[in-house]
ChimeraX commands (.cxc) that place a marker at each C-alpha (Angstrom):
marker #1 position 0.00,0.00,0.01 radius 0.5
marker #1 position 1.10,3.53,-0.73 radius 0.5
marker #1 position 1.79,6.27,1.78 radius 0.5
marker #1 position -1.41,8.09,2.82 radius 0.5
marker #1 position -1.73,11.83,2.30 radius 0.5
marker #1 position -3.30,14.07,4.92 radius 0.5
marker #1 position -4.42,17.62,4.15 radius 0.5
marker #1 position -4.75,20.27,6.83 radius 0.5
marker #1 position -3.06,22.76,9.15 radius 0.5
marker #1 position -1.14,21.97,12.31 radius 0.5
marker #1 position -3.36,24.25,14.38 radius 0.5
marker #1 position -6.37,21.99,13.69 radius 0.5
marker #1 position -7.58,19.80,16.52 radius 0.5
marker #1 position -9.20,17.46,14.01 radius 0.5
marker #1 position -6.06,17.16,11.92 radius 0.5
marker #1 position -4.22,16.26,15.11 radius 0.5
marker #1 position -6.71,13.47,15.81 radius 0.5
marker #1 position -5.91,11.91,12.42 radius 0.5
marker #1 position -2.17,12.36,12.99 radius 0.5
marker #1 position -2.47,10.68,16.40 radius 0.5
marker #1 position -4.26,7.70,14.86 radius 0.5
marker #1 position -1.57,7.36,12.19 radius 0.5
marker #1 position 1.19,7.69,14.80 radius 0.5
marker #1 position -0.35,5.05,17.09 radius 0.5
marker #1 position -0.63,2.69,14.10 radius 0.5
marker #1 position 2.99,3.41,13.16 radius 0.5
marker #1 position 2.06,4.69,9.69 radius 0.5
marker #1 position 4.23,7.15,7.77 radius 0.5
marker #1 position 2.29,9.75,5.81 radius 0.5
marker #1 position 2.61,12.94,3.78 radius 0.5
marker #1 position 1.16,16.11,5.28 radius 0.5
marker #1 position 0.01,18.70,2.73 radius 0.5
marker #1 position -0.53,22.10,4.39 radius 0.5
marker #1 position -3.97,23.66,3.88 radius 0.5
marker #1 position -4.85,26.81,5.80 radius 0.5
marker #1 position -8.61,27.32,5.63 radius 0.5
marker #1 position -8.24,30.64,7.47 radius 0.5
marker #1 position -5.72,32.10,5.01 radius 0.5
marker #1 position -6.34,35.65,3.84 radius 0.5
marker #1 position -7.14,34.38,0.34 radius 0.5
marker #1 position -9.57,31.81,1.67 radius 0.5
marker #1 position -9.66,28.08,1.06 radius 0.5
marker #1 position -7.51,27.15,-1.97 radius 0.5
marker #1 position -9.71,26.37,-4.97 radius 0.5
marker #1 position -7.99,23.03,-5.61 radius 0.5
marker #1 position -8.80,21.82,-2.11 radius 0.5
marker #1 position -12.56,21.63,-2.75 radius 0.5
marker #1 position -11.83,18.54,-4.83 radius 0.5
marker #1 position -10.70,16.89,-1.59 radius 0.5
marker #1 position -13.30,18.39,0.76 radius 0.5
marker #1 position -16.37,19.93,-0.87 radius 0.5
marker #1 position -17.18,21.89,2.30 radius 0.5
marker #1 position -13.67,23.35,2.54 radius 0.5
marker #1 position -12.94,22.01,6.02 radius 0.5
marker #1 position -9.94,20.12,7.35 radius 0.5
marker #1 position -8.67,17.47,7.42 radius 0.5
marker #1 position -9.00,15.48,4.22 radius 0.5
marker #1 position -7.28,12.21,3.42 radius 0.5
marker #1 position -6.14,10.20,0.43 radius 0.5
marker #1 position -4.78,6.68,0.16 radius 0.5
marker #1 position -3.99,4.92,-3.10 radius 0.5
marker #1 position -6.46,7.15,-4.93 radius 0.5
marker #1 position -9.22,6.70,-2.32 radius 0.5
marker #1 position -10.34,10.02,-0.86 radius 0.5
marker #1 position -12.06,10.64,2.46 radius 0.5
marker #1 position -13.11,13.59,4.54 radius 0.5
marker #1 position -14.60,13.75,8.05 radius 0.5
marker #1 position -12.26,12.82,10.87 radius 0.5
marker #1 position -14.27,9.93,12.25 radius 0.5
marker #1 position -14.41,8.22,8.86 radius 0.5
marker #1 position -10.68,8.76,8.31 radius 0.5
marker #1 position -9.78,7.45,11.77 radius 0.5
marker #1 position -11.83,4.28,11.38 radius 0.5
marker #1 position -10.46,3.65,7.89 radius 0.5
marker #1 position -6.87,3.97,9.07 radius 0.5
marker #1 position -7.50,1.62,11.98 radius 0.5
marker #1 position -9.17,-1.01,9.82 radius 0.5
marker #1 position -6.88,-0.90,6.77 radius 0.5
marker #1 position -3.41,-0.61,8.25 radius 0.5
marker #1 position -1.46,-2.97,10.46 radius 0.5
marker #1 position -0.71,-2.00,14.03 radius 0.5
marker #1 position -2.54,-2.07,17.35 radius 0.5
marker #1 position -6.33,-2.15,17.11 radius 0.5
marker #1 position -7.84,1.19,18.11 radius 0.5
marker #1 position -11.50,0.17,18.22 radius 0.5
marker #1 position -13.23,-1.99,20.76 radius 0.5
marker #1 position -14.44,-5.30,19.34 radius 0.5
marker #1 position -17.08,-6.03,22.00 radius 0.5
marker #1 position -20.40,-4.41,20.95 radius 0.5
marker #1 position -21.02,-2.41,24.12 radius 0.5
marker #1 position -17.46,-1.16,24.28 radius 0.5
marker #1 position -17.59,-0.16,20.64 radius 0.5
marker #1 position -20.93,1.59,21.21 radius 0.5
marker #1 position -19.47,3.52,24.16 radius 0.5
marker #1 position -16.46,4.50,22.06 radius 0.5
marker #1 position -18.75,5.80,19.33 radius 0.5
marker #1 position -20.91,7.60,21.89 radius 0.5
marker #1 position -17.86,9.37,23.34 radius 0.5
marker #1 position -16.75,10.44,19.86 radius 0.5
marker #1 position -20.25,11.72,19.15 radius 0.5
marker #1 position -20.36,13.66,22.42 radius 0.5
marker #1 position -16.98,15.24,21.68 radius 0.5
marker #1 position -18.06,16.27,18.19 radius 0.5
marker #1 position -21.49,17.59,19.15 radius 0.5
marker #1 position -21.02,19.09,22.60 radius 0.5
marker #1 position -17.36,19.39,23.62 radius 0.5
marker #1 position -15.28,20.60,20.68 radius 0.5
marker #1 position -17.03,23.93,20.11 radius 0.5
marker #1 position -17.27,24.86,23.78 radius 0.5
marker #1 position -13.83,23.73,24.96 radius 0.5
marker #1 position -11.83,24.86,21.95 radius 0.5
marker #1 position -13.60,27.84,20.39 radius 0.5
marker #1 position -15.77,29.30,23.12 radius 0.5
marker #1 position -13.10,29.07,25.81 radius 0.5
marker #1 position -9.53,28.54,24.53 radius 0.5
marker #1 position -9.61,30.38,21.19 radius 0.5
marker #1 position -11.75,33.19,22.61 radius 0.5
marker #1 position -9.33,33.69,25.52 radius 0.5
marker #1 position -6.08,33.23,23.57 radius 0.5
marker #1 position -6.75,34.97,20.29 radius 0.5
marker #1 position -9.20,37.82,20.92 radius 0.5
marker #1 position -8.03,41.23,22.04 radius 0.5
marker #1 position -11.35,41.75,23.80 radius 0.5
marker #1 position -12.66,38.28,24.67 radius 0.5
marker #1 position -16.41,37.77,25.00 radius 0.5
marker #1 position -16.64,36.90,28.69 radius 0.5
marker #1 position -20.24,35.73,28.38 radius 0.5
marker #1 position -19.24,33.33,25.61 radius 0.5
marker #1 position -16.38,32.01,27.72 radius 0.5
marker #1 position -18.66,31.56,30.73 radius 0.5
marker #1 position -21.15,29.61,28.62 radius 0.5
marker #1 position -18.34,27.51,27.17 radius 0.5
marker #1 position -17.04,26.68,30.63 radius 0.5
marker #1 position -20.50,25.60,31.75 radius 0.5
marker #1 position -20.81,23.32,28.72 radius 0.5
marker #1 position -17.28,22.04,29.33 radius 0.5
marker #1 position -18.19,21.04,32.88 radius 0.5
marker #1 position -21.15,19.07,31.58 radius 0.5
marker #1 position -19.07,17.39,28.88 radius 0.5
marker #1 position -16.29,16.42,31.31 radius 0.5
marker #1 position -18.81,15.17,33.87 radius 0.5
marker #1 position -20.34,12.90,31.24 radius 0.5
marker #1 position -16.90,11.75,30.10 radius 0.5
marker #1 position -15.97,10.91,33.70 radius 0.5
marker #1 position -19.20,8.94,34.12 radius 0.5
marker #1 position -18.56,6.96,30.93 radius 0.5
marker #1 position -14.89,6.24,31.67 radius 0.5
marker #1 position -14.23,2.58,32.50 radius 0.5
marker #1 position -11.77,1.53,35.23 radius 0.5
marker #1 position -8.23,1.43,33.86 radius 0.5
marker #1 position -5.74,3.73,32.17 radius 0.5
marker #1 position -7.88,4.67,29.15 radius 0.5
marker #1 position -11.43,5.80,28.57 radius 0.5
marker #1 position -12.59,2.28,27.71 radius 0.5
marker #1 position -10.35,0.59,30.26 radius 0.5
marker #1 position -7.17,-1.24,29.27 radius 0.5
marker #1 position -7.38,-0.60,25.53 radius 0.5
marker #1 position -6.35,2.71,23.97 radius 0.5
marker #1 position -9.03,3.51,21.40 radius 0.5
marker #1 position -10.17,6.22,19.01 radius 0.5
marker #1 position -12.15,7.72,21.91 radius 0.5
marker #1 position -8.88,8.60,23.66 radius 0.5
marker #1 position -7.30,9.97,20.51 radius 0.5
marker #1 position -10.36,12.12,19.88 radius 0.5
marker #1 position -10.58,13.51,23.39 radius 0.5
marker #1 position -6.89,14.24,23.93 radius 0.5
marker #1 position -6.42,17.10,21.41 radius 0.5
marker #1 position -9.70,18.75,22.41 radius 0.5
marker #1 position -8.80,18.74,26.10 radius 0.5
marker #1 position -5.22,19.63,25.20 radius 0.5
marker #1 position -6.43,22.86,23.63 radius 0.5
marker #1 position -8.79,23.54,26.51 radius 0.5
marker #1 position -6.01,23.42,29.10 radius 0.5
marker #1 position -3.95,26.04,27.26 radius 0.5
marker #1 position -5.92,28.53,29.35 radius 0.5
marker #1 position -6.12,28.73,33.13 radius 0.5
marker #1 position -9.92,28.39,33.18 radius 0.5
marker #1 position -9.62,25.09,31.35 radius 0.5
marker #1 position -6.99,23.82,33.77 radius 0.5
marker #1 position -9.23,24.75,36.71 radius 0.5
marker #1 position -12.26,22.96,35.29 radius 0.5
marker #1 position -10.28,19.85,34.38 radius 0.5
marker #1 position -8.92,19.67,37.92 radius 0.5
marker #1 position -12.48,19.16,39.15 radius 0.5
marker #1 position -12.51,15.76,37.44 radius 0.5
marker #1 position -9.48,13.87,38.85 radius 0.5
marker #1 position -10.09,10.66,36.85 radius 0.5
marker #1 position -10.08,12.63,33.58 radius 0.5
marker #1 position -7.13,14.72,34.72 radius 0.5
marker #1 position -5.14,11.55,35.46 radius 0.5
marker #1 position -6.14,10.15,32.07 radius 0.5
marker #1 position -5.13,13.36,30.30 radius 0.5
marker #1 position -1.77,13.46,32.11 radius 0.5
marker #1 position -1.15,9.89,30.96 radius 0.5
marker #1 position -2.06,10.40,27.31 radius 0.5
marker #1 position -0.29,13.76,27.08 radius 0.5
marker #1 position 2.96,11.95,27.89 radius 0.5
marker #1 position 2.62,9.48,25.00 radius 0.5
marker #1 position 5.17,9.94,22.22 radius 0.5
marker #1 position 2.40,10.35,19.63 radius 0.5
marker #1 position 0.90,13.26,21.55 radius 0.5
marker #1 position 4.25,14.95,22.16 radius 0.5
marker #1 position 5.25,14.64,18.47 radius 0.5
marker #1 position 2.02,16.14,17.19 radius 0.5
marker #1 position 2.03,19.17,19.50 radius 0.5
marker #1 position 2.10,22.39,17.49 radius 0.5
marker #1 position 4.90,24.62,18.75 radius 0.5
marker #1 position 4.36,28.36,18.62 radius 0.5
marker link #1:1,2 radius 0.2
marker link #1:2,3 radius 0.2
marker link #1:3,4 radius 0.2
marker link #1:4,5 radius 0.2
marker link #1:5,6 radius 0.2
marker link #1:6,7 radius 0.2
marker link #1:7,8 radius 0.2
marker link #1:8,9 radius 0.2
marker link #1:9,10 radius 0.2
marker link #1:10,11 radius 0.2
marker link #1:11,12 radius 0.2
marker link #1:12,13 radius 0.2
marker link #1:13,14 radius 0.2
marker link #1:14,15 radius 0.2
marker link #1:15,16 radius 0.2
marker link #1:16,17 radius 0.2
marker link #1:17,18 radius 0.2
marker link #1:18,19 radius 0.2
marker link #1:19,20 radius 0.2
marker link #1:20,21 radius 0.2
marker link #1:21,22 radius 0.2
marker link #1:22,23 radius 0.2
marker link #1:23,24 radius 0.2
marker link #1:24,25 radius 0.2
marker link #1:25,26 radius 0.2
marker link #1:26,27 radius 0.2
marker link #1:27,28 radius 0.2
marker link #1:28,29 radius 0.2
marker link #1:29,30 radius 0.2
marker link #1:30,31 radius 0.2
marker link #1:31,32 radius 0.2
marker link #1:32,33 radius 0.2
marker link #1:33,34 radius 0.2
marker link #1:34,35 radius 0.2
marker link #1:35,36 radius 0.2
marker link #1:36,37 radius 0.2
marker link #1:37,38 radius 0.2
marker link #1:38,39 radius 0.2
marker link #1:39,40 radius 0.2
marker link #1:40,41 radius 0.2
marker link #1:41,42 radius 0.2
marker link #1:42,43 radius 0.2
marker link #1:43,44 radius 0.2
marker link #1:44,45 radius 0.2
marker link #1:45,46 radius 0.2
marker link #1:46,47 radius 0.2
marker link #1:47,48 radius 0.2
marker link #1:48,49 radius 0.2
marker link #1:49,50 radius 0.2
marker link #1:50,51 radius 0.2
marker link #1:51,52 radius 0.2
marker link #1:52,53 radius 0.2
marker link #1:53,54 radius 0.2
marker link #1:54,55 radius 0.2
marker link #1:55,56 radius 0.2
marker link #1:56,57 radius 0.2
marker link #1:57,58 radius 0.2
marker link #1:58,59 radius 0.2
marker link #1:59,60 radius 0.2
marker link #1:60,61 radius 0.2
marker link #1:61,62 radius 0.2
marker link #1:62,63 radius 0.2
marker link #1:63,64 radius 0.2
marker link #1:64,65 radius 0.2
marker link #1:65,66 radius 0.2
marker link #1:66,67 radius 0.2
marker link #1:67,68 radius 0.2
marker link #1:68,69 radius 0.2
marker link #1:69,70 radius 0.2
marker link #1:70,71 radius 0.2
marker link #1:71,72 radius 0.2
marker link #1:72,73 radius 0.2
marker link #1:73,74 radius 0.2
marker link #1:74,75 radius 0.2
marker link #1:75,76 radius 0.2
marker link #1:76,77 radius 0.2
marker link #1:77,78 radius 0.2
marker link #1:78,79 radius 0.2
marker link #1:79,80 radius 0.2
marker link #1:80,81 radius 0.2
marker link #1:81,82 radius 0.2
marker link #1:82,83 radius 0.2
marker link #1:83,84 radius 0.2
marker link #1:84,85 radius 0.2
marker link #1:85,86 radius 0.2
marker link #1:86,87 radius 0.2
marker link #1:87,88 radius 0.2
marker link #1:88,89 radius 0.2
marker link #1:89,90 radius 0.2
marker link #1:90,91 radius 0.2
marker link #1:91,92 radius 0.2
marker link #1:92,93 radius 0.2
marker link #1:93,94 radius 0.2
marker link #1:94,95 radius 0.2
marker link #1:95,96 radius 0.2
marker link #1:96,97 radius 0.2
marker link #1:97,98 radius 0.2
marker link #1:98,99 radius 0.2
marker link #1:99,100 radius 0.2
marker link #1:100,101 radius 0.2
marker link #1:101,102 radius 0.2
marker link #1:102,103 radius 0.2
marker link #1:103,104 radius 0.2
marker link #1:104,105 radius 0.2
marker link #1:105,106 radius 0.2
marker link #1:106,107 radius 0.2
marker link #1:107,108 radius 0.2
marker link #1:108,109 radius 0.2
marker link #1:109,110 radius 0.2
marker link #1:110,111 radius 0.2
marker link #1:111,112 radius 0.2
marker link #1:112,113 radius 0.2
marker link #1:113,114 radius 0.2
marker link #1:114,115 radius 0.2
marker link #1:115,116 radius 0.2
marker link #1:116,117 radius 0.2
marker link #1:117,118 radius 0.2
marker link #1:118,119 radius 0.2
marker link #1:119,120 radius 0.2
marker link #1:120,121 radius 0.2
marker link #1:121,122 radius 0.2
marker link #1:122,123 radius 0.2
marker link #1:123,124 radius 0.2
marker link #1:124,125 radius 0.2
marker link #1:125,126 radius 0.2
marker link #1:126,127 radius 0.2
marker link #1:127,128 radius 0.2
marker link #1:128,129 radius 0.2
marker link #1:129,130 radius 0.2
marker link #1:130,131 radius 0.2
marker link #1:131,132 radius 0.2
marker link #1:132,133 radius 0.2
marker link #1:133,134 radius 0.2
marker link #1:134,135 radius 0.2
marker link #1:135,136 radius 0.2
marker link #1:136,137 radius 0.2
marker link #1:137,138 radius 0.2
marker link #1:138,139 radius 0.2
marker link #1:139,140 radius 0.2
marker link #1:140,141 radius 0.2
marker link #1:141,142 radius 0.2
marker link #1:142,143 radius 0.2
marker link #1:143,144 radius 0.2
marker link #1:144,145 radius 0.2
marker link #1:145,146 radius 0.2
marker link #1:146,147 radius 0.2
marker link #1:147,148 radius 0.2
marker link #1:148,149 radius 0.2
marker link #1:149,150 radius 0.2
marker link #1:150,151 radius 0.2
marker link #1:151,152 radius 0.2
marker link #1:152,153 radius 0.2
marker link #1:153,154 radius 0.2
marker link #1:154,155 radius 0.2
marker link #1:155,156 radius 0.2
marker link #1:156,157 radius 0.2
marker link #1:157,158 radius 0.2
marker link #1:158,159 radius 0.2
marker link #1:159,160 radius 0.2
marker link #1:160,161 radius 0.2
marker link #1:161,162 radius 0.2
marker link #1:162,163 radius 0.2
marker link #1:163,164 radius 0.2
marker link #1:164,165 radius 0.2
marker link #1:165,166 radius 0.2
marker link #1:166,167 radius 0.2
marker link #1:167,168 radius 0.2
marker link #1:168,169 radius 0.2
marker link #1:169,170 radius 0.2
marker link #1:170,171 radius 0.2
marker link #1:171,172 radius 0.2
marker link #1:172,173 radius 0.2
marker link #1:173,174 radius 0.2
marker link #1:174,175 radius 0.2
marker link #1:175,176 radius 0.2
marker link #1:176,177 radius 0.2
marker link #1:177,178 radius 0.2
marker link #1:178,179 radius 0.2
marker link #1:179,180 radius 0.2
marker link #1:180,181 radius 0.2
marker link #1:181,182 radius 0.2
marker link #1:182,183 radius 0.2
marker link #1:183,184 radius 0.2
marker link #1:184,185 radius 0.2
marker link #1:185,186 radius 0.2
marker link #1:186,187 radius 0.2
marker link #1:187,188 radius 0.2
marker link #1:188,189 radius 0.2
marker link #1:189,190 radius 0.2
marker link #1:190,191 radius 0.2
marker link #1:191,192 radius 0.2
marker link #1:192,193 radius 0.2
marker link #1:193,194 radius 0.2
marker link #1:194,195 radius 0.2
marker link #1:195,196 radius 0.2
marker link #1:196,197 radius 0.2
marker link #1:197,198 radius 0.2
marker link #1:198,199 radius 0.2
marker link #1:199,200 radius 0.2
marker link #1:200,201 radius 0.2
marker link #1:201,202 radius 0.2
marker link #1:202,203 radius 0.2
marker link #1:203,204 radius 0.2
marker link #1:204,205 radius 0.2
marker link #1:205,206 radius 0.2
marker link #1:206,207 radius 0.2
marker link #1:207,208 radius 0.2
view
């Protein structure tokens, strides 16, 4: 099989999820930079890879995919390396539920409403941040309730749920409010400390 190609920008949480999956599988890949926030807008050629102009997109031996969850599952199922999806039906359902929760309820609030608003705005919207923190508390409370005993979210097996959650929480804790909220959930804090030390997470950290 040929080397997969990943399109996106290093600042993207969702690109990082795909990179984490590839790293945990031990797969070499080509990263093609695409900045969807560039002054000139999304490059015209990129719409052939992602018709909605979002990142990331993925290509492997002529097969194109977009949407992070589809890419992550494809990589896990096609390439050799440790399995990153639970095989038992209830475990797999919980993994998919966690990914759905992160997509629908956690990403926007933790990343954009709190971290990006605090880090990148000259005059942050404090009401937006407060609402984001409230939603973050709910999301982390649910994550703590769903977490199985053991080192990872589903117990002893590292899965796509972990690799989804880690970059989102990693962005959240770039600000002091995020660190304070995370500290209220010691099981999730311990989990995050553990996954943040993994070589895959360290290698995919955007510097600067």
